[in-house]
C-alpha positions in Angstrom: 0.0 0.0 0.0 1.3 3.4 -0.9 2.5 5.5 2.0 1.9 9.2 2.6 4.7 11.3 4.2 3.0 14.3 5.9 5.6 17.0 6.3 4.5 19.7 8.8 6.6 22.8 8.9 7.0 24.4 12.4 9.4 25.6 14.9 9.2 24.8 18.6 9.6 28.3 20.0 10.7 28.5 23.7 10.2 32.2 24.4 13.2 32.1 26.7 15.6 29.3 27.7 19.3 29.0 27.0 19.2 32.7 25.9 17.3 35.6 27.6 13.8 36.5 26.4 14.7 39.5 24.3 17.4 37.6 22.4 15.0 34.8 21.5 12.4 37.6 20.8 14.7 39.2 18.2 15.3 35.8 16.7 11.5 35.3 16.4 11.2 38.5 14.5 13.7 37.3 12.0 12.1 33.9 11.7 8.6 35.4 11.2 9.8 37.9 8.6 11.3 35.0 6.7 8.2 32.9 7.0 5.9 35.7 5.7 8.4 36.3 2.9 8.4 32.6 2.0 4.6 32.5 2.0 4.5 35.4 -0.5 7.2 34.1 -2.8 6.4 30.4 -2.8 2.7 29.4 -3.3 3.8 25.7 -2.8 4.9 26.5 0.7 1.4 25.8 1.9 1.3 25.6 5.6 3.1 26.5 8.8 2.2 25.4 12.4 3.0 28.2 14.8 3.8 25.9 17.7 0.3 25.9 19.2 0.7 29.2 21.1 -0.8 32.5 20.2 1.5 34.6 22.4 4.0 34.5 19.5 1.7 36.6 17.4 1.7 39.3 20.2 5.5 39.0 20.4 5.9 39.5 16.7 3.5 42.4 16.3 5.0 44.2 19.3 8.0 44.8 17.0 6.4 44.5 13.6 2.9 46.1 13.8 3.3 46.9 10.0 3.0 43.2 9.3 -0.4 42.8 10.9 -2.3 42.9 7.6 -0.1 40.3 6.0 -0.2 38.1 9.1 -4.0 38.2 9.2 -4.1 37.3 5.5 -2.1 34.1 5.8 -4.0 33.1 9.0 -7.4 33.5 7.3 -6.1 31.6 4.2 -5.4 28.7 6.5 -1.7 28.7 5.7 -0.5 29.8 9.2 -2.2 27.6 11.8 -2.5 29.1 15.2 -3.6 28.1 18.8 -5.2 26.4 20.7 -3.0 27.6 23.6 -1.9 31.1 24.6 1.5 29.6 25.8 3.0 26.1 25.8 2.7 25.7 29.6 4.1 23.2 32.0 0.8 21.4 32.8 1.8 20.1 36.2 3.3 23.4 37.6 0.4 25.6 36.5 -2.9 25.5 38.3 -6.1 23.9 37.1 -7.6 27.3 36.3 -4.4 28.6 34.7 -4.5 25.6 32.3 -8.0 26.6 31.4 -7.3 30.3 31.0 -4.4 29.3 28.7 -6.8 27.4 26.5 -9.5 30.1 26.6 -7.2 32.9 25.7 -5.6 30.9 22.9 -9.1 30.3 21.5 -10.1 34.0 22.0 -6.9 35.2 20.2 -7.5 32.9 17.3 -11.0 34.2 16.8 -9.6 37.7 16.8 -8.1 36.7 13.4 -11.5 35.3 12.2 -10.4 31.6 12.5 -10.9 28.7 14.8 -7.7 27.6 16.5 -5.8 24.5 15.3 -7.8 21.8 17.0 -5.0 19.6 18.3 -4.0 19.5 21.9 -0.4 20.4 21.4 2.1 19.3 24.0 5.4 18.9 22.1 7.8 19.3 24.9 5.8 19.1 28.1 7.7 17.5 31.0 4.9 15.0 31.5 1.2 15.3 30.7 -1.7 15.6 33.1 -4.3 12.9 33.4 -7.3 15.2 32.8 -6.0 16.6 29.5 -8.2 14.4 27.3 -11.3 15.6 29.2 -10.2 19.3 29.0 -9.5 18.9 25.3 -12.8 17.1 24.5 -14.8 19.8 26.3 -13.1 22.3 24.0 -14.0 20.4 20.9 -10.5 18.9 20.4 -10.3 15.1 19.9 -6.6 14.7 19.2 -3.4 15.4 21.1 0.2 15.5 20.1 2.9 15.1 22.7 6.6 14.3 23.0 7.0 12.8 26.4 5.4 10.5 29.0 4.8 7.2 27.2 8.1 5.8 25.9 11.4 6.5 27.6 13.1 9.7 26.6 16.8 9.9 27.2 19.8 12.2 26.6 19.2 14.7 23.8 15.6 13.4 23.6 16.5 10.0 22.3 13.5 7.6 22.3 13.7 3.8 22.9 11.9 1.5 20.5 11.3 -1.1 23.1 7.6 -2.1 22.7 7.1 -3.3 26.2 6.1 0.2 27.1 2.6 1.6 27.1 2.0 1.6 23.4 3.8 -0.1 20.6 2.7 2.6 18.2 3.1 6.3 18.0 -0.7 6.5 17.8 -2.9 5.5 20.7 -6.0 6.5 22.5 -5.5 8.6 25.6 -8.2 8.4 28.3 -8.9 10.6 31.3 -10.2 9.2 34.6 -13.8 10.2 33.7 -13.6 8.2 30.5 -13.1 11.0 28.0 -10.9 9.8 25.2 -8.8 11.5 22.5 -6.5 10.2 19.8 -2.9 10.5 21.1 0.0 11.1 18.7 3.5 10.6 20.2 6.4 12.3 18.5 8.2 9.0 18.6 11.3 10.3 16.8 10.8 13.7 18.4 9.4 16.8 16.7 12.5 17.3 14.6 12.3 14.1 12.6 11.7 16.0 9.3 14.0 19.0 9.8 16.4 20.3 7.2 15.3 18.1 4.3 18.0 17.9 1.6 16.9 19.2 -1.8 18.7 16.7 -4.1 21.3 14.1 -4.6 22.5 11.2 -2.6 22.1 13.1 0.6 18.3 13.3 0.1 18.1 9.5 -0.6 20.0 8.6 2.5 18.0 11.2 4.6 14.7 9.7 3.6 15.6 6.1 3.8 16.7 6.5 7.4 13.7 8.7 8.5 11.1 6.6 6.8 12.5 3.5 8.4 12.5 5.2 11.9 8.9 6.5 11.5 7.7 3.2 10.2 8.9 1.4 13.4 6.2 3.3 15.3 3.5 4.2 12.8 0.2 2.2 13.1 -0.7 2.8 9.4 0.6 4.1 6.1 0.5 7.8 7.1 3.8 8.9 8.4 4.4 12.2 10.3 7.6 14.3 9.7 8.0 17.5 11.7 10.0 19.9 9.6 11.5 22.0 12.4 13.0 22.0 15.9 13.8 24.4 18.8 14.1 27.9 17.3 14.5 26.3 13.9 14.9 28.7 10.9 12.4 28.4 8.1 13.4 25.9 5.4 12.7 28.2 2.5 13.4 25.6 -0.2 11.1 22.9 1.3 8.8 22.8 -1.7 11.8 21.9 -3.9 12.9 19.3 -1.4 9.4 17.7 -1.4 9.3 17.7 -5.2 12.7 15.9 -5.3 11.5 13.4 -2.7 8.5 12.6 -4.8 10.8 11.8 -7.7 12.8 9.4 -5.6 9.9 7.1 -4.5 7.0 5.6 -6.4 5.4 4.1 -3.3 5.5 7.1 -1.1 3.7 10.5 -1.6 5.4 13.4 0.1 3.0 16.2 0.9 3.4 19.6 2.7 0.7 19.0 5.3 -0.9 20.3 8.4 -2.3 18.7 11.6 -5.9 18.9 10.4 -5.2 17.0 7.2 -2.8 14.5 8.9 -5.3 13.6 11.7 -8.1 13.2 9.2 -6.1 10.8 7.1 -4.8 9.0 10.2 -8.4 8.4 11.5 -9.5 7.0 8.2 -6.6 4.5 8.0 -5.4 3.5 11.5 -6.3 0.1 13.0 -9.3 -0.1 15.3 -7.4 -1.9 18.1 -5.1 0.9 19.1 -3.8 0.7 22.7 -5.6 2.8 25.3 -3.4 4.6 27.7 -5.0 6.1 30.8 -4.5 9.1 33.0 -1.2 10.8 33.7 1.7 10.4 31.3 4.7 10.8 33.6 7.0 8.2 32.1 6.1 5.9 35.0 7.1 2.7 33.0 10.7 3.8 32.3 14.0 3.7 34.1 13.0 7.0 35.7 16.0 9.0 34.9 14.5 11.4 32.3 11.1 12.2 33.7 12.4 15.8 34.3 10.2 15.9 37.5 12.9 17.7 39.5 12.1 20.8 37.5 9.4 21.0 40.2 12.0 21.9 42.7 14.4 24.0 40.6 14.4 27.6 41.8 11.6 27.0 44.3 11.1 30.7 44.7 9.5 30.8 41.2 6.9 28.2 42.2 6.1 30.1 45.3 5.7 33.3 43.3 3.5 31.5 40.8 1.3 30.0 43.5 0.8 33.5 45.1 -0.2 35.1 41.8 -2.5 32.3 40.6 -4.2 32.3 43.9 -4.7 36.0 43.9 -6.3 35.9 40.4 -8.4 32.8 40.5 -9.3 32.4 44.2 -9.5 36.1 45.3 -9.7 38.7 42.5 -12.1 36.8 40.2 -14.5 35.8 43.0 -14.5 39.2 44.8 -15.0 41.0 41.4 -17.9 38.6 40.7 -19.4 39.2 44.1 -19.2 43.0 43.7 -20.7 42.7 40.2 -23.8 41.2 41.7 -24.4 44.7 43.3 -23.5 46.7 40.2 -19.7 46.8 39.9 -18.5 46.6 36.3 -16.5 43.3 36.0 -13.1 44.3 34.4 -12.6 41.6 31.7 -9.9 43.7 30.1 -7.8 43.9 33.3 -8.2 40.2 33.9 -7.0 39.4 30.4 -4.0 41.6 30.7 -3.2 40.3 34.2 -3.6 36.6 33.2 -1.5 37.0 30.1 1.2 38.8 32.1 1.2 35.8 34.5 1.0 33.2 31.8 4.1 34.6 30.1 5.9 32.9 33.0 4.2 29.6 32.4 6.1 28.1 29.5 7.9 24.9 30.5 11.4 26.3 30.3 10.3 29.3 32.4 8.1 28.1 35.3 10.2 24.9 35.5 13.3 27.0 36.4 15.4 25.3 33.8 16.8 28.3 31.9 19.7 30.6 32.3 19.8 33.1 35.1 18.8 36.2 33.0 15.5 34.4 32.2 14.4 33.9 35.7 15.4 37.4 36.9 13.0 38.8 34.3 10.3 36.3 35.5 10.4 37.8 39.0 9.6 41.2 37.5 6.7 39.7 35.6 5.3 38.0 38.7 5.5 41.3 40.5 3.5 43.0 37.6 0.9 40.2 37.6 0.5 40.4 41.4 0.0 44.2 41.2 -2.8 43.8 38.6 -4.6 41.2 40.8 -4.2 43.4 43.9 -5.6 46.4 42.0 -8.7 44.5 40.9 -9.2 43.2 44.5 -8.9 46.6 46.0 -11.3 48.2 43.4 -13.8 45.5 44.1 -13.5 46.0 47.9 -13.8 49.8 47.4 -17.1 49.3 45.6 -18.4 47.1 48.4 -17.1 49.6 51.0 -18.9 52.4 49.2 -22.2 50.5 49.2 -22.3 48.4 52.4 -24.8 49.1 55.2 -23.0 49.5 58.5 -25.5 51.6 60.4 -25.9 48.8 62.9 -22.6 50.2 64.5 -23.8 53.8 64.7 -25.0 53.4 68.3 -21.6 52.3 69.6 -20.1 55.7 70.0 -17.5 58.0 68.3 -14.5 55.6 68.5 -16.1 53.0 66.4 -14.3 51.7 63.3 -16.1 49.1 61.2 -14.4 46.6 58.8 -15.5 43.7 56.6 -13.9 40.3 56.4 -14.5 38.6 53.0 -14.4 34.9 52.3 -13.8 34.4 48.5 -13.6 30.6 48.8 -16.4 28.2 48.0 -16.5 26.8 51.6 -17.7 28.2 54.9 -14.6 29.0 57.0 -13.2 30.2 60.3 -10.0 32.1 60.0 -7.5 34.1 61.9 -7.0 37.2 59.9 -5.3 40.6 60.2 -6.2 44.2 59.3 -4.5 47.5 59.9 -7.0 50.1 60.9 -6.7 53.8 60.4 -8.1 55.4 63.6 -7.2 59.0 62.9 -6.0 60.8 59.8 -4.9 64.3 58.8 -4.2 65.4 55.2 -1.3 67.5 54.3 -3.7 70.2 53.1 -4.6 70.6 56.8 -1.2 71.8 57.9 2.6 71.2 57.7 3.5 67.5 57.3 6.1 67.5 60.1 3.7 69.1 62.6 0.9 66.7 61.5 3.2 63.8 62.2 4.1 65.1 65.7 0.5 65.7 66.5 -0.6 62.2 65.5 2.2 60.6 67.5 0.8 62.3 70.6 -2.8 60.9 70.0 -3.7 58.7 73.0 -4.9 55.3 71.8 -7.9 54.0 73.8 -8.2 50.3 74.8 -10.0 48.6 72.0 -11.9 45.4 71.4 -13.5 43.8 68.4 -17.3 43.2 68.3 -19.7 41.7 65.7 -22.9 43.3 64.5 -24.7 42.0 67.6 -22.1 43.6 70.0 -20.5 40.2 70.9 -16.8 40.4 71.7 -14.6 38.6 69.3 -11.2 37.0 70.1 -8.7 39.5 69.0 -5.3 41.1 69.6 -4.8 44.8 69.0 -1.4 46.5 68.6 -0.6 50.2 68.2 1.4 50.6 64.9 2.2 54.3 65.2 1.9 56.7 62.3 2.4 56.1 58.6 2.4 58.2 55.4 -0.4 57.4 52.9 -2.3 59.0 50.1 -5.7 58.7 48.3 -6.0 58.6 44.6 -9.5 60.1 43.9 -11.0 59.6 40.4 -11.6 63.4 40.1 -8.6 65.0 41.9 -4.9 64.9 42.3 -3.5 62.5 44.9 -4.2 63.4 48.5 -1.3 62.8 50.9 -1.8 62.3 54.6 -0.4 60.9 57.8 -2.5 58.4 59.8 -2.3 56.6 63.1 -2.8 52.8 62.8 -3.5 49.8 65.0 -3.1 46.2 63.8 -6.1 44.0 64.6 -5.7 40.3 64.5 -9.0 38.4 65.1 -10.6 35.0 64.9 -13.6 35.3 62.6 -16.9 33.7 63.0 -17.9 31.1 60.5 -18.0 33.2 57.3 -20.3 31.8 54.6 -18.9 30.8 51.2 -18.6 33.7 48.8 -19.6 35.9 51.7 -18.5 38.4 54.3 -19.1 39.5 57.9 -18.8 42.9 59.3 -17.0 43.7 62.6 -16.0 46.9 64.4 -13.2 48.1 66.5 -14.7 49.9 69.6 -13.6 51.1 73.0 -13.3 48.4 75.6 -14.3 49.1 79.1 -14.3 45.4 80.1 -11.3 44.3 82.2 -12.1 40.6 81.9 -9.1 38.5 80.7 -9.5 35.3 78.7 -7.6 32.6 80.7 -7.7 29.7 78.3 -4.9 29.7 75.7 -3.6 27.4 72.9 -0.2 26.9 74.4 -0.6 24.5 77.4 3.1 24.0 78.0 6.4 25.3 76.7 6.3 22.6 74.0 2.6 21.7 73.7 -0.1 23.3 71.6 -3.7 22.2 71.9 -7.2 23.0 70.6 -10.4 21.1 70.3 -9.1 19.0 67.3 -5.4 18.5 67.8 -2.7 18.1 70.5 0.8 19.0 69.2 3.9 18.1 71.2 7.3 19.3 70.1 10.1 16.8 71.0 13.6 17.7 72.1 14.9 17.3 68.6 12.3 19.6 67.2 10.1 16.9 65.6 6.4 17.0 66.1 4.1 14.4 67.6 0.5 15.1 66.7 -2.7 13.6 68.2 -5.8 13.8 66.1 -8.5 14.0 68.8 -11.2 13.0 66.3 -9.6 9.6 65.5 -7.3 9.2 68.5 -4.5 8.5 66.0 -1.0 9.7 67.0 1.5 10.7 64.3 5.2 10.7 65.3 8.4 12.1 63.7 6.8 14.9 61.7 8.7 17.9 60.6 12.2 16.4 60.5 14.7 18.1 58.1 16.8 16.1 55.6 19.7 17.5 53.7 21.6 15.8 50.8 24.0 16.7 48.1 22.9 17.4 44.6 25.3 17.0 41.7 22.6 17.1 39.1 21.1 20.1 37.3 18.0 22.2 37.0 16.2 19.2 35.4 17.4 16.3 37.4 18.3 15.6 41.1 21.3 13.4 41.6 22.6 12.5 45.1 26.4 11.8 45.2 27.0 8.1 45.1 27.1 6.5 48.5 26.2 9.7 50.4 24.0 9.4 53.5 21.6 12.3 54.0 22.0 14.5 57.1 18.9 15.0 59.3 17.8 16.8 62.4 16.6 13.6 64.0 19.5 13.5 66.4 20.0 17.2 66.9 18.7 19.0 70.0 16.6 22.0 69.1 15.9 25.3 70.8 12.2 25.6 71.5 10.5 28.9 72.4 6.9 30.1 72.9 6.4 33.1 70.6 2.6 33.8 71.0 0.1 32.4 73.5 -3.4 33.8 72.9 -7.0 32.6 73.3 -7.3 32.0 69.6 -3.7 31.2 68.5 -0.5 29.6 69.8 2.9 29.9 68.2 6.0 28.0 69.0 9.4 28.6 67.3 11.9 25.8 66.9 15.5 26.6 66.0 18.0 24.0 64.6 21.6 24.6 63.8 22.6 22.2 61.1 26.1 21.8 59.7 26.2 20.6 56.1 29.0 20.5 53.5 29.8 23.8 51.9 29.5 22.6 48.3 30.3 19.8 45.9 34.0 19.2 45.3 36.0 20.5 42.3 35.4 17.3 40.3 31.8 18.4 39.7 33.0 21.4 37.7 35.2 19.2 35.6 32.4 16.8 35.0 30.1 19.6 33.9 32.7 21.1 31.6 33.0 17.7 29.9 29.2 17.4 29.6 29.4 14.2 31.5 25.9 12.7 31.9 24.8 13.1 35.5 24.3 9.3 36.0 28.1 8.8 35.5 29.3 11.6 37.8 31.6 10.6 40.7 31.8 14.0 42.4 31.1 14.2 46.2 30.6 17.0 48.7 33.6 18.6 50.4 34.5 18.1 54.0 34.3 21.7 54.9 30.9 22.6 56.5 28.8 25.7 57.0 26.1 26.2 59.6 22.5 26.6 58.5 20.2 28.1 61.1 16.7 26.8 60.4 13.7 28.3 62.2 10.4 26.4 62.2 7.3 28.3 63.4 4.4 26.1 64.4 1.0 27.8 64.6 -2.2 26.2 66.0 -5.4 28.2 65.8 -8.6 27.8 67.7 -11.1 25.7 65.6 -8.4 24.7 63.1 -8.2 21.1 61.9 -4.5 21.4 61.0 -1.1 22.6 62.1 0.5 25.4 60.2 4.3 25.3 59.6 6.6 28.0 58.4 10.2 27.1 57.8 12.9 29.7 57.2 16.6 29.7 56.6 19.5 31.7 55.2 21.1 29.4 52.6 24.8 29.7 52.4 25.6 26.3 50.9 25.8 25.1 47.3 24.9 21.9 45.6 22.3 20.5 48.0 18.7 19.8 48.6 16.6 20.4 51.8 13.4 18.5 52.5 10.9 18.2 55.4 9.9 14.6 56.3 6.6 13.5 57.7 6.5 9.9 58.8 2.9 8.6 58.4 3.2 5.0 59.5 0.0 4.4 57.4 -0.1 1.1 55.7 -1.2 1.6 52.1 0.2 0.7 48.6 -1.0 4.0 47.1 -1.2 7.6 47.9 -2.9 10.7 46.4 -1.6 13.9 45.1 -3.5 17.1 44.3 -3.1 17.6 40.5 -5.0 19.4 37.7 -8.7 18.8 38.3 -7.8 15.5 39.8 -6.9 13.7 43.0 -4.2 11.6 41.3 -3.9 8.1 42.7 -0.3 7.0 42.5 1.5 3.8 43.5 4.0 3.8 46.3 6.1 1.2 44.7 7.8 2.0 41.3 7.6 -0.1 38.2 10.0 -3.0 37.8 12.0 -1.2 35.1 12.6 1.9 37.3 16.4 2.5 38.0 16.5 6.0 39.5 16.9 5.8 43.3 14.7 8.9 43.5 11.0 8.8 42.8 10.0 12.5 43.2 6.6 13.5 41.8 4.5 16.6 41.2 1.9 18.0 43.5 -0.3 21.1 43.5 -1.8 21.9 46.9 -1.1 18.7 48.9 -0.2 15.0 49.1 -2.3 12.5 51.1 -2.0 8.9 52.3 -4.8 7.1 54.2 -6.3 3.8 55.1 -10.0 3.1 55.7 -10.0 4.7 59.1 -7.7 7.7 59.0 -5.1 9.5 57.0 -2.7 12.5 56.8 -2.7 15.3 54.3 0.4 17.5 54.0 -0.5 20.8 52.3 1.9 23.3 50.9 2.1 26.8 49.3 4.2 26.6 46.1 6.2 23.5 47.0 5.5 21.4 43.9 7.8 18.4 44.5 7.4 15.5 47.0 8.4 11.9 47.3 6.7 9.0 49.1 9.7 7.2 50.7 9.9 3.5 50.6 11.3 3.4 54.2 8.8 1.2 55.9 6.9 4.2 57.3 5.5 5.7 54.1 7.2 9.0 54.9 6.1 12.0 52.9 9.2 14.1 51.9 8.5 17.6 50.6 11.3 19.5 48.9 11.8 23.0 50.5 14.9 24.0 48.5 17.1 22.6 45.8 20.4 24.2 44.8 22.4 23.4 41.6 24.9 25.1 39.4 24.0 24.2 35.8 21.1 24.2 33.4 22.0 20.7 32.3 20.8 20.2 28.8 22.8 19.8 25.6 25.9 21.8 26.6 27.6 23.8 29.3 25.3 26.5 30.8 26.3 27.7 34.2 23.5 29.0 36.4 24.9 30.4 39.7 21.6 31.9 40.7 20.1 28.4 40.8 22.2 27.8 43.9 19.5 29.9 45.6 21.8 31.7 48.0 20.0 33.8 50.5 16.9 33.9 52.7 14.1 31.4 52.0 10.7 30.6 53.6 8.4 27.7 53.0 4.9 27.2 54.3 3.1 23.9 54.9 0.2 22.5 56.9 -0.4 19.1 58.4 -4.1 18.0 58.3 -5.1 14.7 59.8 -8.5 13.3 59.0 -10.8 10.4 59.7 -12.7 8.3 57.2 -13.8 11.2 55.0 -10.6 12.3 53.2 -12.4 15.0 51.3 -12.7 17.2 54.4 -8.9 17.5 54.5 -8.9 18.1 50.7 -11.1 21.2 51.2 -9.0 22.3 54.2 -5.8 22.0 52.1 -7.4 24.1 49.3 -8.7 26.7 51.8 -5.2 27.0 53.2 -4.1 28.5 49.9 -6.6 31.3 50.0 -6.2 34.4 52.1 -9.2 36.0 53.8 -9.3 39.6 52.7 -10.3 42.7 54.8 -11.3 46.3 54.2 -11.9 49.1 56.6 -15.3 50.7 56.0 -17.3 53.8 57.1 -20.5 53.9 59.1 -23.2 54.5 56.5 -26.5 53.3 55.0 -25.9 51.3 51.8 -27.6 48.8 49.6 -25.3 45.8 50.5 -26.2 43.9 53.7 -23.5 43.9 56.4 -23.3 40.1 56.2 -24.1 37.6 53.5 -23.2 34.4 51.7 -24.0 34.6 48.0 -23.9 30.9 47.2 -24.2 27.6 49.0 -23.5 24.2 47.4 -22.8 20.7 48.5 -21.9 17.3 47.1 -19.8 14.3 47.9 -16.2 14.6 46.6 -16.9 17.9 44.9 -14.2 20.6 44.9 -14.8 24.2 43.9 -12.4 25.6 41.2 -13.6 29.0 40.1 -16.2 31.7 40.4 -15.9 34.4 37.7 -17.9 36.3 35.1 -18.3 35.0 31.6 -17.9 37.1 28.5 -21.7 37.4 28.3 -21.7 38.7 31.9 -23.1 35.4 33.1 -21.7 34.0 36.3 -19.3 31.0 35.8 -19.0 28.5 38.6 -16.7 25.5 38.0 -16.4 22.4 40.2 -14.9 18.9 39.7 -15.5 15.5 41.3 -12.4 14.1 42.9 -14.1 10.9 44.1 -14.1 7.6 42.2 -17.9 7.4 42.0 -20.7 9.4 40.4 -22.0 12.2 42.5 -24.2 15.3 42.3 -23.9 18.9 43.0 -26.7 20.6 44.8 -26.9 24.4 44.8 -29.1 25.3 47.8 -28.6 29.0 47.5 -27.6 31.2 44.6 -27.9 35.0 44.5 -26.2 35.3 41.1 -29.2 34.3 39.1 -32.1 31.9 38.7 -31.3 30.1 35.4 -28.5 27.5 35.6 -26.8 26.0 32.5 -24.2 23.3 32.0 -21.3 24.8 29.9 -18.2 23.4 28.4 -14.6 24.3 29.5 -14.7 27.2 27.0 -17.8 28.4 29.0 -20.2 28.0 26.1 -23.6 27.0 27.4 -24.9 23.5 26.4 -28.0 22.7 28.4 -30.1 24.1 31.2 -30.5 22.6 34.7 -34.0 22.8 36.1 -33.8 22.0 39.8 -30.3 23.3 40.8 -29.0 19.7 40.8 -26.0 18.8 38.6 -24.9 15.2 38.2 -21.2 14.5 37.7 -19.5 11.4 36.6 -16.5 10.2 38.6 -13.6 12.6 38.0 -15.8 14.9 35.9 -15.1 18.7 35.5 -18.4 20.6 35.4 -18.7 24.3 34.3 -22.0 25.9 35.3 -23.3 29.2 33.9 -25.7 31.2 36.0 -28.0 34.0 34.7 
């Protein structure tokens, strides 16, 4: 049977990687100029695939706005194929909603050019693929995905093994999500450069095609072969049509065509066998030797992951919900600001960026981008709060006297919650227009601060701590005037809120306190013991934690132990020096001090002084310069040591079901990794990790072909292990790497910091900033649970989301002083987003993390009366009559409310 060789022209464009962004940017301009010129000069150069990411169009037009008309022309003609993504993200290191915004903005950008995006889920170089990708793609009308990793073993320089014992013997397969959604999967079995730089004539062309046709045929399931004409930052092959003509003259049994993904997939579907292998869930190269999963990019430059977690949370869990809540009362939802903010953030989401596996210049610029994105989110949050402030009814406090200062506490999560939160209150203010600034400052410093307390709307006293913060300069930015500078006298108020309703708020007030009663009961019951109604926490002499869950009577021992080991790997791959034993704090006496002891909160600080080797020895530099593969390195750490002072702050709050942990250290060592260990002593063969719209179930024991002594894995908000009676969840903020140790205790090890000196791909790229010298903090939370694991899942997700506050005036407004705008319930259902759709409908997205069908019941909804099921692109599909939405196991459900 005659074969067809589909040649798809492309370049895989990493916006930044081994060169800084602007260098790659200038190269992109040159590449795109050449492409458009080739389209104009050669009508037989039919198609070009723009790497599946629309951000490249913005990058190009930023420098070449004069080319917009020509660009639009070739896009509308179907010659330049764009989308479906905005950027080629790392799927595991960006949040569920970030993955969706990426797809949504890629589609939106494509439609700006009057076309549908290229309907292929394009993951050419992702460092593993998420299990829910087929469901996400199917909901977006995409039924095929192309990917380069995760199925067959990928080695040095992206070499792929042809051993057919791995998941699929073909480069074509079906890929199925946990909910049963299925797409056609296409593996770049010979990588996405197997058709690059095609010779135009002569013996060279014959040799070229004989080798490549043989290699492609090894994996192909039918007579349609895929050849990707391009590679990383590959220049345009301007003579490709000549090369294709010459190839067609060489073979009578093969037709060479300049193709595109739409045509290739259509021909593939019509000719491939019906019994293709079905691969299920996550594609993380689980059935390989484990060396080239690239999972340790989850711990390279941890500060980037922490920044990303902060920004994502601010956008999707605070700014979008609070803007939606304010919109219910008339605030104009700022779609344009969200698009700008999300796109600013997503420019840090490409795999070579967020993974921390680029040169130092790249990651320095990323920090500035994160700062920009954070400021956009904070601006939207403040504007939304200002609108609520201007319209809220706080007259209930008018009878409490002159020194009464109301404030609101807003819960933007989908769950009712108690919380300890802080607000700084302005109790007196004078504008510079009222006098001389230095005299105003002196006057305010002399103001006598009365004794205050916090009360709710019924006058009930609330657990709180109030501290005088002195004076501070500030300014207003009115919409109709120049900025108005002032000095103000502040007090800091920390309080334990009541149970605030989901998507709701409560109002409190700071008032004068004439009551001399002192609360006797505190959280710290001994110098080394914290206790509330749910937990008893005892800190041992070595600084480890013993935790009693009062709800199950289960005791967990040896929690919060530090482990340090050498790392002679690179930004991609962790490698412990051969034969080295890790250093731990298990046998080191700690200094233990009570820092705070209040009725609603107890804080104990633990200090360790840990001596670790200063760095790897000189042999490592020699091995790097020789580009010696990390597996063969013999370098060790030096004998000289440095002292790391590690402070661990444990916080237990009244009503809380978990123990908060903050770890801080000033890193002065090179070439090492620091982890925190949590021994669980729970017998189970599996554990669960928070992933993208999924509670990923993973085996504790590796596949038989696994050779890497390390088995680190990705997580989002937490990792959990449990049996039928109890379990333990360890939540984190921006710590995306963990390992379930095969130590007989099923210990959860969370990476806090990893320090390396090289990029580690196809050459010598030194990265001194990746040693992460300086001050670092990490935040975690231990959450034990009983038989219902999903309670701890919700706690772990709420842990990510700050409660927000705003000082308000006493006034009569249209917004009630307390409310909850939406209540819902359902077994195993997790809330993902609340935002406004483009049609100004309210979008509410949830997903089912249980392994059984369930239903979502909306018992209250102030956002509208008509409820519709939508797809992931937020296009309405069908209406729901009774407020009850049925979900399959692992299903993602997007609900539109009008």
